[in-house]
N, C-alpha and C positions, 0 to 999 in steps of 0.2 A: 367537582373534581373527581377524576378517575382514580381507581385503586390499582393502577398498573404497577407491576413489580419490575422496575427498571434495573434492578440488580440481577435479574435472571439472565444467565448466560445463553448465548445462541451459538449455532455453528453456521459457518459460511463456507461453501465449497468453491474453491478457486483452483485453477491449475497452477503449478509452480511457476510457469512463465507469466501468467497473469499476476500472481502475487509479487513476483520480482519487479514487474513494471509498476504496479501500484506503489510498492515500497520506494522505487526510484523516483517516482513523481513526488511522493511525500517528503522524502529525505533530501533530494537534490534539486528539485524544482520549486516546490511550494515552501519548504523551510527557508526562512530568511528572505522570502520575497515580500515586496510591499503589500501584497494581498493579505498576508498574515496580520499586518498591522490594523487592518479593517475588521478583524474578528474580535469577538469578546474573549476574555480570559478563558471562559468555559469552552468556547469553540476551539481555541488554540489547544487547550488541554485535551480535548477529544481527538484532534488531529495528531498531537504528539503521542497519545496513548495508542492510536491506531498504527502509527509508525513503529512504535515499540513492539506491538503484537505481530506486525508483518515481519519485522526483523527477527524476532524469536522463532517464528514459523519457518523462515528461510533457513536459519541455522539448524533447526530441527530436521530440515529436509536436505542438509548437506551443502547449502549455499552460504558460505561465510567468507572470510578473508581470502582474497586471491590477488595476485599482482594486477595492477591497473589495466594492462592490456587484456588480460584474461577476463577480468570483470567487465570491461567495456564490451567484449565480444559476447559474454553471457547476456548482458542487457540488450544488445543489438538482436541477438537470437530470440530473446523473450519478446521483444517488441514486434518482431516478425510473426511470432506465434500469436500474439494478441490480434493481429489483423484478421485471424480466422475465428475469433470468438463471436458467437451470435450476440447481437446487441438489439434489444427490443426497440429502443429509441430510433434506430436506423431502419428498422424493418417496415 
């Protein structure tokens, strides 16, 4: 067995637009979907914790409560932004 320190924190660099899309997927598409029922409690907990971290980071970057129309426009613009992010899998 390895002696990895799984409690060690890491940093992950994402653009704010990328972060918003990741949070939207976690909070509004994955959460409550039948797919979540197929995950173990530990896997669901990891997803929920990531969602919480994304949400806190969005708030720290000035993206918090907005009227629905404004929020939808922010998500749409962020989704457009993500189209230009390099993806190793697609290259």
